C-alpha positions in Angstrom: 72.4 -61.5 62.3 72.1 -57.7 62.2 74.2 -55.8 59.7 76.2 -53.4 61.9 76.7 -50.9 59.1 73.1 -50.2 58.0 71.9 -46.7 58.7 69.4 -48.1 61.3 72.2 -49.9 63.2 74.4 -46.8 63.1 71.6 -44.7 64.5 71.1 -47.2 67.3 74.8 -46.9 68.2 74.5 -43.1 68.3 71.6 -43.5 70.7 73.7 -45.8 72.9 76.6 -43.3 72.8 74.4 -40.4 74.0 72.7 -42.6 76.6 76.0 -43.7 78.1 77.4 -40.2 78.0 74.4 -39.1 80.1 75.2 -41.9 82.6 71.9 -43.7 82.1 71.0 -47.3 81.8 68.4 -48.5 79.3 65.9 -48.9 82.2 66.5 -45.4 83.5 66.1 -43.9 80.1 62.9 -45.9 79.6 61.5 -44.4 82.8 62.3 -40.8 81.6 60.9 -41.0 78.0 58.0 -43.4 78.7 59.1 -45.9 76.0 59.8 -49.5 76.9 63.3 -50.8 77.8 62.9 -53.5 75.3 62.3 -50.9 72.5 65.4 -49.0 73.5 67.4 -52.3 73.5 66.1 -53.2 70.1 66.8 -49.8 68.6 70.3 -49.7 70.1 71.2 -53.1 68.5 69.7 -52.1 65.2 66.9 -54.6 65.3 64.1 -52.1 65.6 63.6 -48.7 63.8 63.2 -45.5 65.8 60.2 -43.3 65.2 60.4 -39.5 65.1 58.5 -39.3 68.4 61.0 -41.7 70.0 64.0 -39.7 68.6 62.5 -36.4 70.0 62.0 -37.9 73.4 65.6 -39.2 73.5 66.9 -35.9 72.3 65.1 -34.1 75.1 66.1 -36.6 77.8 69.8 -36.8 76.7 70.2 -33.1 75.8 71.6 -33.8 72.4 70.4 -30.6 70.7 68.2 -32.5 68.3 71.0 -34.6 66.9 69.1 -37.9 67.0 66.1 -36.5 65.2 68.3 -35.0 62.5 70.1 -38.3 62.1 66.7 -39.9 61.1 67.0 -38.0 57.8 68.6 -41.2 56.3 65.1 -42.7 56.3 63.8 -40.0 53.9 66.3 -41.0 51.3 65.0 -44.6 51.5 61.5 -43.5 50.9 62.3 -41.8 47.6 62.7 -44.3 44.8 65.7 -43.7 42.6 63.5 -42.9 39.6 61.7 -40.1 41.5 64.9 -38.7 43.0 65.9 -37.5 39.5 62.7 -35.5 39.3 62.9 -34.2 42.9 66.4 -32.8 42.2 65.0 -30.9 39.2 62.0 -29.8 41.2 64.3 -28.3 43.7 66.3 -26.4 41.0 63.2 -25.1 39.1 62.4 -21.5 38.7 59.0 -22.5 37.4 56.7 -25.5 37.7 53.7 -26.6 35.7 51.7 -29.7 36.8 48.5 -31.5 35.8 46.9 -34.1 38.1 43.9 -36.2 37.1 43.7 -38.5 40.2 45.0 -36.8 43.4 46.3 -33.5 44.5 49.9 -32.7 43.6 52.4 -33.8 46.2 53.6 -30.2 46.6 50.1 -29.1 47.7 49.1 -32.1 49.9 48.3 -31.6 53.5 49.9 -33.9 56.0 46.5 -35.7 56.6 45.9 -36.3 52.9 49.5 -37.5 52.3 49.3 -39.8 55.3 46.3 -41.6 53.8 47.9 -42.0 50.4 51.2 -43.2 51.9 49.4 -45.5 54.4 50.8 -43.8 57.5 54.5 -44.4 56.5 56.0 -41.7 58.7 59.3 -41.4 56.8 57.5 -41.2 53.4 55.1 -38.5 54.7 58.0 -36.5 56.1 59.8 -36.8 52.8 56.8 -35.6 50.8 56.2 -32.6 53.1 59.9 -31.7 53.0 59.5 -31.2 49.2 57.0 -28.5 49.8 59.7 -26.2 51.4 60.5 -24.9 47.9 57.2 -23.1 47.8 58.0 -21.0 50.9 61.8 -20.6 50.7 63.3 -17.2 50.8 66.6 -17.6 48.8 66.3 -18.3 46.0 62.7 -17.2 45.7 60.0 -19.9 45.3 59.3 -21.2 41.8 56.1 -20.0 40.1 53.7 -22.9 40.2 50.8 -23.3 37.8 48.7 -26.3 38.7 45.7 -27.8 36.8 43.6 -30.6 38.4 40.6 -32.6 37.2 37.4 -31.8 38.9 37.1 -35.5 40.0 40.0 -34.9 42.4 37.8 -32.6 44.5 35.3 -35.4 45.1 37.6 -38.5 45.3 37.4 -39.6 49.0 40.9 -39.8 50.3 40.5 -40.2 54.0 37.3 -38.9 55.7 35.4 -35.6 55.3 37.8 -33.7 57.6 40.9 -34.8 55.6 39.2 -33.7 52.4 37.9 -30.5 53.8 41.3 -29.5 55.2 42.9 -30.4 51.9 40.5 -28.3 49.8 40.8 -25.3 52.2 44.6 -25.6 52.1 44.4 -25.4 48.3 42.6 -22.1 48.4 44.8 -20.7 51.1 48.0 -21.6 49.1 47.1 -19.5 46.1 49.3 -16.5 45.6 50.5 -14.4 42.7 53.2 -17.1 42.2 50.9 -20.1 42.7 47.7 -20.7 40.8 45.2 -23.6 40.7 42.7 -24.2 37.9 40.1 -27.0 37.7 39.2 -28.8 34.5 35.4 -29.6 34.6 34.1 -33.1 34.3 34.1 -34.5 30.7 36.3 -35.1 27.8 39.5 -33.1 27.8 43.2 -33.1 26.9 44.4 -34.6 30.2 42.8 -38.1 30.2 46.1 -39.8 29.3 47.6 -39.2 32.7 49.4 -36.7 35.0 52.7 -35.0 34.3 54.8 -32.0 35.4 57.2 -29.7 33.8 60.1 -28.0 35.5 61.8 -24.9 33.9 65.4 -24.5 35.0 67.5 -21.4 35.2 68.5 -20.8 31.6 65.1 -21.9 30.2 65.6 -25.6 29.8 62.4 -27.7 30.5 62.4 -31.1 32.1 59.4 -33.4 31.9 58.1 -35.8 34.6 55.4 -38.2 33.4 53.6 -40.7 35.5 53.1 -44.3 34.4 51.4 -47.3 35.9 54.6 -48.5 37.6 56.9 -45.5 38.0 57.5 -41.9 36.9 59.8 -41.0 34.1 62.1 -37.9 34.0 63.3 -36.8 30.6 64.6 -33.7 28.7 63.8 -35.3 25.3 62.8 -32.2 23.3 60.0 -34.0 21.5 58.4 -35.3 24.6 58.8 -32.0 26.4 57.3 -30.1 23.5 54.2 -32.4 23.5 53.8 -32.0 27.3 54.0 -28.2 27.1 51.4 -28.2 24.3 49.1 -30.4 26.3 49.5 -28.4 29.4 48.6 -25.2 27.6 45.6 -27.0 26.1 44.5 -28.0 29.6 44.9 -24.5 31.0 42.7 -23.2 28.2 40.0 -25.9 28.9 40.2 -25.3 32.7 38.1 -22.8 34.6 39.7 -19.4 35.3 41.2 -19.1 38.8 38.3 -17.3 40.4 35.8 -19.8 39.1 38.1 -22.7 40.1 38.2 -21.3 43.7 34.4 -21.1 43.7 34.2 -24.7 42.5 36.6 -25.9 45.2 34.6 -24.0 47.9 31.4 -25.5 46.5 32.9 -29.0 46.9 33.8 -28.2 50.5 30.3 -27.0 51.3 28.3 -29.6 49.5 30.4 -32.8 49.9 32.9 -32.4 52.8 31.1 -30.3 55.4 
């Protein structure tokens, strides 16, 4: 039996409300939006989830002003584990971010295609990840400064096909501004082999650490842990190539591996 009060079931009832207000049967709506009547029935009863494409089609057909697509935002919350939500909130508040990634590109800099491969085409999870990136282009308050260091291996790790990787590396270069820098640590022994982490500096100067583990990420303001992470990040930046040489290395990877 369907729980009538899950977000999915409530969304389905909203669709039913708008459909009836438009004077359409499920079959008539199906003909307009080119989705099956059985899908519409399943969504309205809460048995089936709605995709963003389905919501967009219904919004257009029912003249809802985009209400149904906006109501899908509940899915984004489900795709963010509680332990990561703590970091996301600090990330949103930050006036400065520092991040080191040894395995993949940071979520704030991932293209949709790259994120889609990592998240196995989970549409809601992809949307949630891309939504985080809005902090880098916001107008008020101004975007945080973002200093990012990555291991050279990330440039060559095949996530998706050559086009996905080429687009991702080209996006990295295009994202660089006076507030956003990317440096690459060359192959070999260095200070970042223990794992990735990020540091958010909040208004007032307090630093928050996010450290990745094998099973989850940990967010902490423990002064000792934060101090160790700050020291390690500065060591990594000193071991990394300067910005201009890092850009050259990224472009070399595009030309030699992903073109």
